[in-house]
All heavy atoms as an XYZ file, in Angstrom:
822
protein
N       7.453    -41.700   -147.189
C       6.494    -42.750   -147.493
C       6.223    -43.553   -146.227
O       7.127    -44.007   -145.558
C       7.049    -43.662   -148.586
C       6.142    -44.825   -148.878
S       6.674    -45.851   -150.262
C       7.913    -46.836   -149.479
N       4.980    -43.718   -145.914
C       4.576    -44.523   -144.774
C       4.165    -45.901   -145.270
O       3.360    -46.023   -146.185
C       3.401    -43.862   -144.025
O       3.824    -42.570   -143.594
C       2.989    -44.681   -142.840
N       4.716    -46.910   -144.668
C       4.382    -48.284   -145.020
C       3.606    -48.893   -143.870
O       3.951    -48.705   -142.705
C       5.665    -49.101   -145.313
C       5.334    -50.533   -145.632
C       6.429    -48.462   -146.459
N       2.560    -49.616   -144.190
C       1.735    -50.258   -143.190
C       2.560    -51.287   -142.420
O       3.146    -52.190   -143.013
C       0.550    -50.943   -143.902
C      -0.456    -51.526   -142.953
O      -0.161    -51.703   -141.758
O      -1.563    -51.835   -143.422
N       2.608    -51.140   -141.108
C       3.398    -52.030   -140.267
C       2.874    -53.466   -140.273
O       3.573    -54.369   -139.836
C       3.445    -51.488   -138.834
N       1.681    -53.675   -140.789
C       1.119    -55.037   -140.813
C       1.565    -55.818   -142.039
O       1.060    -56.896   -142.314
C      -0.403    -54.971   -140.739
C      -0.880    -54.440   -139.368
C      -2.341    -54.197   -139.397
N      -2.565    -53.136   -140.381
C      -3.550    -52.259   -140.330
N      -4.418    -52.325   -139.374
N      -3.682    -51.330   -141.237
N       2.539    -55.290   -142.750
C       3.010    -55.956   -143.965
C       3.508    -57.371   -143.651
O       3.308    -58.287   -144.452
C       4.074    -55.110   -144.696
C       5.362    -55.002   -143.897
C       4.343    -55.661   -146.078
N       4.133    -57.568   -142.497
C       4.612    -58.914   -142.161
C       3.455    -59.887   -141.944
O       3.538    -61.048   -142.361
C       5.513    -58.873   -140.929
C       6.869    -58.203   -141.126
C       7.633    -58.131   -139.817
C       7.687    -58.907   -142.193
N       2.371    -59.422   -141.319
C       1.213    -60.299   -141.144
C       0.599    -60.672   -142.492
O       0.215    -61.826   -142.706
C       0.158    -59.656   -140.238
C       0.479    -59.745   -138.759
C       1.294    -58.563   -138.270
O       1.686    -57.690   -139.079
O       1.549    -58.513   -137.059
N       0.540    -59.710   -143.401
C      -0.005    -60.011   -144.735
C       0.911    -60.969   -145.491
O       0.426    -61.902   -146.145
C      -0.221    -58.716   -145.531
C      -1.372    -57.866   -144.995
C      -1.771    -56.771   -145.969
N      -0.674    -55.908   -146.369
C      -0.270    -54.826   -145.697
N      -0.889    -54.476   -144.580
N       0.729    -54.088   -146.143
N       2.194    -60.754   -145.391
C       3.130    -61.660   -146.044
C       3.027    -63.064   -145.447
O       3.045    -64.060   -146.171
C       4.560    -61.125   -145.938
C       5.650    -61.942   -146.611
C       5.343    -62.221   -148.084
C       7.003    -61.248   -146.457
N       2.888    -63.154   -144.126
C       2.738    -64.464   -143.489
C       1.469    -65.156   -143.992
O       1.485    -66.362   -144.256
C       2.705    -64.339   -141.961
C       2.692    -65.668   -141.261
C       3.867    -66.385   -141.105
C       1.511    -66.207   -140.782
C       3.870    -67.628   -140.463
C       1.500    -67.440   -140.147
C       2.681    -68.139   -139.995
N       0.389    -64.415   -144.134
C      -0.854    -64.987   -144.664
C      -0.636    -65.521   -146.075
O      -1.164    -66.587   -146.436
C      -1.974    -63.951   -144.633
N       0.135    -64.815   -146.872
C       0.450    -65.286   -148.226
C       1.271    -66.564   -148.159
O       1.009    -67.520   -148.904
C       1.204    -64.199   -149.019
O       0.381    -63.045   -149.103
C       1.566    -64.681   -150.409
N       2.241    -66.603   -147.259
C       3.059    -67.813   -147.080
C       2.161    -68.995   -146.720
O       2.241    -70.069   -147.316
C       4.153    -67.599   -146.006
C       4.790    -68.914   -145.576
C       5.215    -66.617   -146.509
N       1.284    -68.785   -145.759
C       0.353    -69.855   -145.343
C      -0.536    -70.297   -146.498
O      -0.830    -71.482   -146.648
C      -0.492    -69.381   -144.164
C       0.263    -69.300   -142.868
C       0.422    -70.671   -142.214
O      -0.513    -71.140   -141.566
O       1.515    -71.258   -142.389
N      -0.962    -69.362   -147.313
C      -1.830    -69.681   -148.440
C      -1.108    -70.518   -149.490
O      -1.750    -71.251   -150.250
C      -2.377    -68.401   -149.073
N       0.205    -70.422   -149.525
C       0.987    -71.192   -150.519
C       1.267    -72.625   -150.051
O       1.728    -73.441   -150.832
C       2.322    -70.510   -150.810
C       2.215    -69.122   -151.394
C       1.688    -69.117   -152.821
N       1.837    -67.840   -153.464
C       0.957    -66.860   -153.409
N      -0.140    -67.004   -152.718
N       1.169    -65.728   -154.048
N       0.998    -72.907   -148.784
C       1.232    -74.258   -148.262
C       0.411    -75.248   -149.097
O      -0.772    -75.065   -149.319
C       0.807    -74.340   -146.793
C       1.127    -75.664   -146.142
C       0.597    -75.739   -144.727
N       1.107    -74.687   -143.858
C       2.296    -74.712   -143.261
N       3.117    -75.709   -143.481
N       2.657    -73.726   -142.463
N       1.048    -76.266   -149.597
C       0.360    -77.274   -150.386
C       0.177    -76.900   -151.849
O      -0.350    -77.685   -152.623
N       0.616    -75.698   -152.225
C       0.527    -75.298   -153.635
C       1.564    -76.081   -154.434
O       2.430    -76.769   -153.875
C       0.762    -73.796   -153.777
N       1.482    -75.973   -155.731
C       2.412    -76.670   -156.615
C       3.814    -76.077   -156.463
O       4.023    -74.895   -156.771
C       1.925    -76.532   -158.058
C       2.817    -77.213   -159.066
O       3.785    -77.889   -158.667
O       2.539    -77.071   -160.275
N       4.788    -76.870   -156.015
C       6.150    -76.363   -155.861
C       6.785    -75.893   -157.179
O       7.737    -75.132   -157.154
C       6.924    -77.557   -155.298
C       5.897    -78.425   -154.666
C       4.655    -78.239   -155.501
N       6.239    -76.328   -158.305
C       6.769    -75.875   -159.587
C       6.292    -74.468   -159.940
O       6.878    -73.818   -160.812
C       6.378    -76.841   -160.708
C       7.113    -78.168   -160.604
O       8.244    -78.193   -160.066
O       6.546    -79.181   -161.037
N       5.244    -74.015   -159.274
C       4.710    -72.694   -159.584
C       4.839    -71.698   -158.427
O       4.497    -70.531   -158.583
C       3.232    -72.805   -159.996
O       2.462    -73.236   -158.893
N       5.323    -72.158   -157.270
C       5.433    -71.283   -156.105
C       6.732    -71.556   -155.362
O       6.957    -72.668   -154.865
C       4.245    -71.505   -155.160
O       4.476    -70.873   -153.912
N       7.579    -70.545   -155.288
C       8.831    -70.672   -154.549
C       8.557    -70.969   -153.081
O       9.229    -71.799   -152.459
C       9.649    -69.385   -154.700
C      10.936    -69.386   -153.908
C      11.987    -70.231   -154.241
C      11.108    -68.525   -152.827
C      13.168    -70.235   -153.523
C      12.286    -68.513   -152.105
C      13.308    -69.367   -152.450
O      14.483    -69.369   -151.730
N       7.534    -70.311   -152.510
C       7.176    -70.546   -151.120
C       6.765    -71.995   -150.916
O       7.205    -72.643   -149.952
C       6.046    -69.596   -150.690
O       6.492    -68.241   -150.867
C       5.655    -69.812   -149.238
N       5.926    -72.527   -151.801
C       5.501    -73.925   -151.693
C       6.710    -74.852   -151.803
O       6.798    -75.864   -151.099
C       4.475    -74.261   -152.768
N       7.646    -74.511   -152.679
C       8.857    -75.325   -152.843
C       9.662    -75.339   -151.547
O      10.132    -76.403   -151.101
C       9.700    -74.772   -153.982
C      10.894    -75.621   -154.339
C      11.658    -75.080   -155.529
N      10.759    -74.790   -156.641
C      10.989    -73.889   -157.577
N      12.099    -73.178   -157.553
N      10.134    -73.680   -158.542
N       9.820    -74.176   -150.919
C      10.545    -74.115   -149.646
C       9.839    -74.938   -148.570
O      10.472    -75.726   -147.871
C      10.658    -72.664   -149.173
C      11.672    -71.776   -149.855
C      11.506    -70.338   -149.387
C      13.092    -72.259   -149.593
N       8.534    -74.747   -148.432
C       7.779    -75.466   -147.410
C       7.832    -76.971   -147.635
O       7.899    -77.743   -146.662
C       6.332    -74.972   -147.363
C       6.141    -73.566   -146.795
C       4.714    -73.080   -147.043
C       6.479    -73.538   -145.308
N       7.820    -77.403   -148.886
C       7.858    -78.832   -149.193
C       9.187    -79.461   -148.787
O       9.245    -80.664   -148.509
C       7.605    -79.055   -150.687
N      10.238    -78.676   -148.735
C      11.556    -79.192   -148.353
C      11.686    -79.431   -146.856
O      12.601    -80.107   -146.415
C      12.651    -78.243   -148.830
C      12.810    -78.221   -150.329
C      13.905    -77.270   -150.750
C      14.050    -77.237   -152.253
N      15.117    -76.328   -152.680
N      10.787    -78.813   -146.066
C      10.805    -79.025   -144.628
C      11.566    -77.965   -143.857
O      12.341    -77.186   -144.431
N      11.352    -77.946   -142.528
C      11.937    -76.909   -141.676
C      13.455    -76.829   -141.729
O      14.016    -75.732   -141.715
C      11.468    -77.280   -140.270
C      10.218    -78.065   -140.483
C      10.422    -78.813   -141.770
N      14.154    -77.955   -141.792
C      15.623    -77.903   -141.792
C      16.152    -77.178   -143.021
O      17.078    -76.360   -142.922
C      16.201    -79.312   -141.699
N      15.578    -77.447   -144.179
C      16.010    -76.780   -145.408
C      15.676    -75.299   -145.365
O      16.480    -74.463   -145.813
C      15.366    -77.431   -146.623
N      14.529    -74.957   -144.817
C      14.156    -73.541   -144.701
C      15.092    -72.845   -143.712
O      15.534    -71.718   -143.969
C      12.675    -73.380   -144.290
C      12.321    -71.908   -144.159
C      11.754    -74.071   -145.278
N      15.414    -73.511   -142.613
C      16.330    -72.930   -141.631
C      17.692    -72.662   -142.259
O      18.308    -71.615   -141.994
C      16.471    -73.852   -140.423
N      18.159    -73.568   -143.089
C      19.428    -73.360   -143.788
C      19.360    -72.114   -144.668
O      20.289    -71.304   -144.702
C      19.766    -74.580   -144.628
C      21.080    -74.459   -145.351
C      21.376    -75.704   -146.171
C      22.659    -75.490   -146.960
N      22.901    -76.542   -147.918
N      18.241    -71.938   -145.362
C      18.060    -70.771   -146.221
C      18.046    -69.485   -145.385
O      18.620    -68.463   -145.784
C      16.787    -70.915   -147.045
C      16.607    -69.834   -148.075
C      17.694    -69.849   -149.125
C      17.461    -68.753   -150.152
N      18.604    -68.594   -151.046
N      17.413    -69.535   -144.217
C      17.404    -68.366   -143.321
C      18.842    -68.014   -142.934
O      19.226    -66.842   -142.928
C      16.528    -68.606   -142.074
C      16.729    -67.518   -141.030
C      15.062    -68.690   -142.468
N      19.639    -69.024   -142.640
C      21.034    -68.780   -142.296
C      21.794    -68.115   -143.435
O      22.573    -67.182   -143.210
N      21.571    -68.601   -144.653
C      22.228    -68.007   -145.815
C      21.825    -66.537   -145.977
O      22.672    -65.675   -146.235
C      21.858    -68.778   -147.083
C      22.417    -70.181   -147.133
C      21.826    -71.027   -148.244
O      21.056    -70.491   -149.089
O      22.118    -72.229   -148.289
N      20.528    -66.280   -145.817
C      20.054    -64.897   -145.955
C      20.584    -64.006   -144.840
O      20.883    -62.828   -145.066
C      18.526    -64.864   -145.995
C      17.917    -65.545   -147.206
C      18.287    -64.910   -148.537
O      18.666    -63.715   -148.566
O      18.192    -65.608   -149.560
N      20.733    -64.567   -143.642
C      21.288    -63.788   -142.523
C      22.728    -63.391   -142.815
O      23.124    -62.249   -142.569
C      21.191    -64.593   -141.229
N      23.502    -64.320   -143.358
C      24.888    -64.019   -143.708
C      24.932    -62.920   -144.773
O      25.725    -61.975   -144.659
C      25.625    -65.290   -144.176
C      26.960    -64.946   -144.806
C      25.805    -66.257   -143.010
N      24.093    -63.025   -145.784
C      24.072    -62.001   -146.832
C      23.686    -60.636   -146.250
O      24.248    -59.603   -146.645
C      23.099    -62.412   -147.932
C      23.588    -63.602   -148.733
C      22.555    -64.143   -149.710
O      21.493    -63.514   -149.898
O      22.820    -65.203   -150.298
N      22.770    -60.632   -145.295
C      22.372    -59.384   -144.644
C      23.542    -58.778   -143.882
O      23.812    -57.567   -143.982
C      21.169    -59.641   -143.705
O      20.085    -60.179   -144.472
C      20.720    -58.368   -143.009
N      24.250    -59.594   -143.141
C      25.406    -59.121   -142.382
C      26.479    -58.568   -143.325
O      27.060    -57.504   -143.061
C      25.972    -60.263   -141.501
C      27.327    -59.885   -140.914
C      24.986    -60.614   -140.397
N      26.736    -59.277   -144.406
C      27.749    -58.819   -145.351
C      27.405    -57.449   -145.934
O      28.279    -56.590   -146.086
C      27.942    -59.848   -146.470
C      28.590    -61.157   -146.031
C      28.590    -62.160   -147.184
C      29.990    -60.940   -145.483
N      26.125    -57.237   -146.258
C      25.722    -55.924   -146.785
C      25.869    -54.841   -145.724
O      26.266    -53.715   -146.040
C      24.299    -55.971   -147.333
C      24.164    -56.815   -148.585
C      25.036    -56.373   -149.758
O      25.478    -55.207   -149.804
O      25.282    -57.218   -150.636
N      25.590    -55.177   -144.480
C      25.765    -54.198   -143.398
C      27.232    -53.826   -143.261
O      27.570    -52.650   -143.072
C      25.231    -54.762   -142.092
N      28.094    -54.814   -143.381
C      29.530    -54.561   -143.253
C      30.074    -53.758   -144.435
O      31.060    -53.033   -144.276
C      30.280    -55.883   -143.102
C      29.947    -56.585   -141.788
S      30.652    -58.233   -141.667
C      32.379    -57.844   -141.596
N      29.414    -53.840   -145.581
C      29.822    -53.075   -146.753
C      29.247    -51.656   -146.746
O      29.554    -50.863   -147.642
C      29.374    -53.795   -148.042
C      30.090    -55.097   -148.289
C      31.569    -54.893   -148.533
O      31.987    -53.975   -149.213
N      32.390    -55.760   -147.953
N      28.391    -51.384   -145.752
C      27.780    -50.054   -145.602
C      27.027    -49.638   -146.856
O      27.189    -48.519   -147.361
C      28.827    -49.015   -145.202
N      26.199    -50.565   -147.360
C      25.372    -50.261   -148.534
C      23.911    -50.344   -148.103
O      23.296    -51.411   -148.161
C      25.672    -51.251   -149.659
C      27.100    -51.133   -150.145
C      27.391    -51.899   -151.402
N      27.179    -53.332   -151.237
C      27.764    -54.255   -151.990
N      28.579    -53.893   -152.962
N      27.528    -55.534   -151.807
N      23.343    -49.245   -147.637
C      21.989    -49.263   -147.080
C      20.929    -49.827   -148.017
O      20.029    -50.534   -147.572
C      21.710    -47.790   -146.752
C      23.044    -47.170   -146.627
C      23.951    -47.919   -147.563
N      21.009    -49.538   -149.295
C      19.998    -50.043   -150.226
C      20.068    -51.567   -150.325
O      19.051    -52.245   -150.326
C      20.142    -49.398   -151.603
C      21.517    -49.612   -152.226
O      22.532    -49.710   -151.483
O      21.589    -49.672   -153.472
N      21.272    -52.124   -150.379
C      21.434    -53.583   -150.442
C      21.093    -54.215   -149.094
O      20.551    -55.302   -149.042
C      22.860    -53.957   -150.857
C      23.233    -53.576   -152.276
C      22.319    -54.219   -153.332
N      22.175    -55.649   -153.087
C      21.054    -56.343   -153.326
N      19.994    -55.753   -153.823
N      20.991    -57.626   -153.070
N      21.409    -53.512   -148.003
C      21.045    -54.009   -146.669
C      19.530    -54.108   -146.545
O      19.006    -55.097   -146.029
C      21.624    -53.106   -145.576
C      21.223    -53.459   -144.143
C      21.605    -54.889   -143.782
C      21.845    -52.460   -143.181
N      18.819    -53.108   -147.041
C      17.351    -53.146   -147.001
C      16.822    -54.319   -147.815
O      15.918    -55.039   -147.369
C      16.775    -51.824   -147.510
N      17.373    -54.539   -148.998
C      16.915    -55.635   -149.854
C      17.201    -56.987   -149.216
O      16.337    -57.883   -149.209
C      17.571    -55.538   -151.231
N      18.401    -57.155   -148.678
C      18.742    -58.431   -148.033
C      17.932    -58.637   -146.758
O      17.554    -59.754   -146.427
C      20.240    -58.519   -147.748
C      21.089    -58.663   -148.984
C      20.797    -59.923   -149.805
O      20.242    -60.897   -149.275
O      21.141    -59.929   -151.003
N      17.650    -57.545   -146.056
C      16.808    -57.642   -144.850
C      15.404    -58.108   -145.216
O      14.807    -58.925   -144.495
C      16.742    -56.293   -144.136
O      18.013    -55.927   -143.650
N      14.872    -57.616   -146.330
C      13.560    -58.062   -146.798
C      13.599    -59.552   -147.125
O      12.669    -60.301   -146.759
C      13.122    -57.250   -148.012
N      14.663    -60.007   -147.792
C      14.801    -61.437   -148.089
C      14.858    -62.252   -146.795
O      14.232    -63.308   -146.685
C      16.075    -61.707   -148.898
C      16.008    -61.179   -150.314
O      14.916    -60.787   -150.779
O      17.081    -61.151   -150.971
N      15.614    -61.760   -145.824
C      15.744    -62.455   -144.550
C      14.393    -62.553   -143.840
O      14.017    -63.626   -143.345
C      16.769    -61.746   -143.663
C      16.955    -62.292   -142.250
C      17.364    -63.760   -142.271
C      17.981    -61.444   -141.496
N      13.658    -61.449   -143.799
C      12.350    -61.467   -143.143
C      11.391    -62.424   -143.845
O      10.665    -63.185   -143.185
C      11.757    -60.065   -143.090
C      12.420    -59.136   -142.066
C      11.946    -57.707   -142.273
C      12.145    -59.604   -140.650
N      11.377    -62.425   -145.166
C      10.517    -63.355   -145.908
C      10.863    -64.802   -145.545
O       9.976    -65.592   -145.205
C      10.669    -63.143   -147.422
C      10.203    -64.331   -148.203
C       8.844    -64.602   -148.364
C      11.120    -65.233   -148.740
C       8.421    -65.725   -149.053
C      10.692    -66.355   -149.427
C       9.345    -66.601   -149.580
O       8.931    -67.718   -150.242
N      12.137    -65.146   -145.599
C      12.528    -66.524   -145.304
C      12.273    -66.872   -143.842
O      11.922    -68.022   -143.526
C      13.980    -66.768   -145.709
C      14.152    -66.861   -147.187
N      14.431    -65.755   -147.962
C      14.027    -67.907   -148.037
C      14.495    -66.129   -149.232
N      14.255    -67.416   -149.301
N      12.397    -65.909   -142.951
C      12.068    -66.154   -141.540
C      10.581    -66.462   -141.382
O      10.201    -67.370   -140.643
C      12.475    -64.946   -140.690
C      12.260    -65.077   -139.189
C      13.064    -66.244   -138.622
C      12.660    -63.782   -138.503
N       9.732    -65.729   -142.100
C       8.292    -66.012   -142.054
C       7.990    -67.410   -142.592
O       7.132    -68.115   -142.048
C       7.516    -64.957   -142.838
C       7.496    -63.555   -142.236
C       6.813    -62.585   -143.188
C       6.825    -63.536   -140.888
N       8.686    -67.823   -143.636
C       8.500    -69.179   -144.165
C       8.932    -70.193   -143.112
O       8.253    -71.211   -142.899
C       9.263    -69.381   -145.492
C       9.159    -70.839   -145.961
C       8.730    -68.443   -146.571
N      10.029    -69.924   -142.412
C      10.484    -70.825   -141.356
C       9.451    -70.911   -140.243
O       9.157    -72.002   -139.744
C      11.836    -70.367   -140.813
C      12.438    -71.247   -139.715
C      12.686    -72.663   -140.223
C      13.722    -70.620   -139.192
N       8.913    -69.765   -139.838
C       7.872    -69.793   -138.815
C       6.721    -70.689   -139.260
O       6.250    -71.526   -138.497
C       7.330    -68.395   -138.542
C       8.263    -67.439   -137.875
C       9.517    -67.681   -137.388
C       8.023    -66.059   -137.637
N      10.059    -66.535   -136.866
C       9.171    -65.537   -137.001
C       6.952    -65.209   -137.914
C       9.253    -64.198   -136.621
C       7.044    -63.873   -137.543
C       8.177    -63.372   -136.898
N       6.264    -70.506   -140.485
C       5.155    -71.315   -140.994
C       5.524    -72.793   -141.006
O       4.712    -73.642   -140.628
C       4.755    -70.847   -142.397
N       6.726    -73.109   -141.417
C       7.167    -74.501   -141.477
C       7.219    -75.146   -140.093
O       7.037    -76.352   -139.965
C       8.542    -74.588   -142.143
N       7.446    -74.319   -139.078
C       7.584    -74.823   -137.704
C       6.349    -74.595   -136.843
O       6.372    -74.908   -135.643
C       8.797    -74.163   -137.048
S      10.361    -74.629   -137.813
N       5.293    -74.048   -137.408
C       4.064    -73.840   -136.636
C       4.081    -72.642   -135.720
O       3.319    -72.579   -134.754
N       4.954    -71.683   -136.004
C       5.016    -70.442   -135.224
C       4.260    -69.371   -135.989
O       4.398    -69.249   -137.200
C       6.486    -70.017   -134.994
C       6.574    -68.644   -134.342
C       7.215    -71.066   -134.176
N       3.451    -68.618   -135.274
C       2.680    -67.536   -135.898
C       3.291    -66.198   -135.486
O       3.901    -66.095   -134.423
C       1.223    -67.634   -135.474
C       0.652    -69.020   -135.758
C      -0.819    -69.096   -135.961
N      -1.404    -68.121   -136.838
C      -1.499    -68.244   -138.174
N      -1.028    -69.298   -138.786
N      -2.081    -67.306   -138.895
N       3.126    -65.165   -136.308
C       3.659    -63.853   -135.927
C       3.221    -63.412   -134.532
O       4.041    -62.872   -133.774
C       3.118    -62.920   -137.020
C       3.002    -63.807   -138.218
C       2.542    -65.136   -137.655
N       1.975    -63.658   -134.176
C       1.504    -63.258   -132.851
C       2.306    -63.922   -131.727
O       2.461    -63.344   -130.655
C       0.018    -63.576   -132.677
C      -0.878    -62.577   -133.395
O      -0.381    -61.504   -133.803
O      -2.073    -62.870   -133.561
N       2.814    -65.133   -131.961
C       3.655    -65.799   -130.966
C       4.934    -64.989   -130.728
O       5.357    -64.804   -129.584
C       4.047    -67.217   -131.425
C       2.852    -68.115   -131.688
O       1.802    -67.946   -131.030
O       2.969    -69.000   -132.567
N       5.523    -64.511   -131.808
C       6.752    -63.732   -131.707
C       6.468    -62.360   -131.118
O       7.206    -61.867   -130.258
C       7.435    -63.617   -133.091
C       8.691    -62.762   -133.022
C       7.755    -65.014   -133.637
N       5.376    -61.733   -131.567
C       5.025    -60.419   -131.029
C       4.798    -60.510   -129.516
O       5.172    -59.586   -128.781
C       3.794    -59.833   -131.693
C       3.743    -59.749   -133.189
C       2.606    -59.648   -133.950
C       4.816    -59.738   -134.146
N       2.926    -59.609   -135.296
C       4.272    -59.656   -135.442
C       6.202    -59.818   -134.030
C       5.047    -59.642   -136.603
C       6.992    -59.807   -135.183
C       6.411    -59.707   -136.436
N       4.199    -61.608   -129.042
C       3.952    -61.771   -127.599
C       5.269    -61.846   -126.828
O       5.393    -61.265   -125.739
C       3.104    -63.013   -127.352
N       6.246    -62.559   -127.375
C       7.552    -62.630   -126.718
C       8.199    -61.256   -126.687
O       8.738    -60.833   -125.649
C       8.467    -63.659   -127.434
C       9.882    -63.600   -126.884
C       7.898    -65.065   -127.310
N       8.140    -60.545   -127.806
C       8.711    -59.197   -127.841
C       8.007    -58.263   -126.856
O       8.660    -57.486   -126.146
C       8.634    -58.624   -129.257
C       9.590    -59.247   -130.272
C       9.266    -58.743   -131.676
C      11.037    -58.977   -129.913
N       6.682    -58.356   -126.785
C       5.933    -57.507   -125.859
C       6.301    -57.814   -124.405
O       6.409    -56.902   -123.585
C       4.428    -57.689   -126.079
N       6.512    -59.092   -124.101
C       6.896    -59.470   -122.736
C       8.273    -58.935   -122.372
O       8.558    -58.670   -121.200
C       6.855    -60.992   -122.590
N       9.123    -58.770   -123.357
C      10.478    -58.258   -123.117
C      10.550    -56.731   -123.122
O      11.545    -56.156   -122.681
C      11.431    -58.779   -124.192
C      11.671    -60.252   -124.114
C      12.581    -60.687   -125.224
N      12.813    -62.115   -125.195
C      13.533    -62.761   -126.100
N      14.100    -62.090   -127.097
N      13.694    -64.054   -126.005
N       9.512    -56.085   -123.626
C       9.518    -54.640   -123.767
C       9.743    -53.964   -122.422
O       9.127    -54.329   -121.423
C       8.198    -54.184   -124.380
C       8.185    -52.761   -124.840
C       6.922    -52.408   -125.612
O       5.972    -53.192   -125.594
O       6.913    -51.342   -126.221
N      10.632    -52.985   -122.420
C      10.890    -52.227   -121.203
C      11.910    -52.885   -120.286
O      12.230    -52.334   -119.235
N      12.409    -54.055   -120.664
C      13.415    -54.732   -119.842
C      14.787    -54.522   -120.472
O      14.919    -54.506   -121.690
C      13.149    -56.236   -119.786
C      11.914    -56.592   -119.012
C      11.699    -58.075   -118.955
N      12.751    -58.707   -118.174
C      12.926    -60.013   -118.113
N      12.149    -60.823   -118.804
N      13.888    -60.530   -117.387
N      15.759    -54.428   -119.652
C      17.134    -54.350   -120.143
C      17.471    -55.637   -120.881
O      17.109    -56.732   -120.450
C      18.084    -54.181   -118.957
O      19.386    -54.635   -119.267
N      18.152    -55.506   -121.994
C      18.578    -56.686   -122.728
C      19.503    -57.559   -121.903
O      19.457    -58.788   -121.977
N      20.316    -56.939   -121.087
C      21.228    -57.688   -120.217
C      20.420    -58.479   -119.188
O      20.662    -59.665   -118.958
C      22.241    -56.742   -119.549
C      23.154    -56.150   -120.611
C      23.035    -57.471   -118.468
C      24.057    -55.031   -120.122
N      19.429    -57.836   -118.563
C      18.603    -58.524   -117.567
C      17.770    -59.633   -118.215
O      17.619    -60.715   -117.646
C      17.693    -57.525   -116.862
N      17.235    -59.367   -119.397
C      16.419    -60.378   -120.071
C      17.259    -61.600   -120.394
O      16.851    -62.727   -120.142
C      15.804    -59.793   -121.351
C      14.737    -60.655   -121.984
C      15.275    -61.857   -122.729
O      16.326    -61.735   -123.373
O      14.649    -62.930   -122.652
N      18.447    -61.392   -120.909
C      19.319    -62.526   -121.271
C      19.735    -63.288   -120.020
O      19.783    -64.518   -120.028
C      20.537    -62.026   -122.048
C      21.336    -63.134   -122.646
C      22.277    -62.643   -123.706
C      22.962    -63.827   -124.331
N      23.203    -63.699   -125.715
N      20.007    -62.601   -118.937
C      20.401    -63.260   -117.681
C      19.256    -64.090   -117.104
O      19.510    -65.056   -116.386
C      20.871    -62.217   -116.674
N      18.017    -63.738   -117.418
C      16.874    -64.461   -116.852
C      16.572    -65.774   -117.588
O      15.787    -66.566   -117.108
C      15.620    -63.575   -116.886
O      15.146    -63.440   -118.226
N      17.216    -65.979   -118.733
C      16.983    -67.200   -119.510
C      17.665    -68.392   -118.826
O      18.771    -68.274   -118.320
C      17.524    -67.069   -120.925
C      16.848    -66.011   -121.738
C      17.444    -65.967   -123.130
N      17.031    -64.771   -123.835
C      17.500    -64.416   -125.021
N      18.386    -65.176   -125.638
N      17.081    -63.320   -125.594
N      16.986    -69.536   -118.854
C      17.637    -70.731   -118.281
C      18.820    -71.141   -119.146
O      18.816    -70.930   -120.359
C      16.540    -71.794   -118.323
C      15.546    -71.317   -119.316
C      15.666    -69.821   -119.365
N      19.844    -71.724   -118.518
C      20.988    -72.163   -119.324
C      20.594    -73.273   -120.279
O      19.707    -74.067   -119.987
C      21.992    -72.664   -118.284
C      21.241    -72.840   -117.030
C      19.990    -72.010   -117.119
N      21.262    -73.300   -121.427
C      20.931    -74.320   -122.427
C      21.627    -75.619   -122.132
O      22.627    -75.747   -121.575
C      21.306    -73.817   -123.824
C      20.449    -72.647   -124.226
C      20.768    -72.183   -125.648
O      21.463    -72.877   -126.389
O      20.290    -71.107   -125.997
C-alpha cells in the first residue's frame, strides 16, 4: 500500500482549521486552547509511549503511538507558529551532512 507522503501537510491543515473551534466538540481545539506548554507536555507523554512500544518490540503498537506522536507534534507546531515547511527547510539544509558534523556546528546552549 502506498500512502501519500503529504499526509502530514493535510493533517496540519486540519489542525489549523480547528483553531478557534468549540473545544467541547474538537479535541484539537481543546489542545490548542490550553496553550503551547500544555501541548508540549502532551507531546512528551506521547514520545514516552512511543519509546516504550519500541522497547517492547511491538511494531503495530509502535506505528500507532508514532501516529499519535506526529499528530500531537503538528498541534504543537500550530500552537507555536511553526509550519511544516519550516521543519522541512531545516531537514533539507541538513540533508547530506553527517549527523556528527551537523550537531558539532550548533552553537552551545
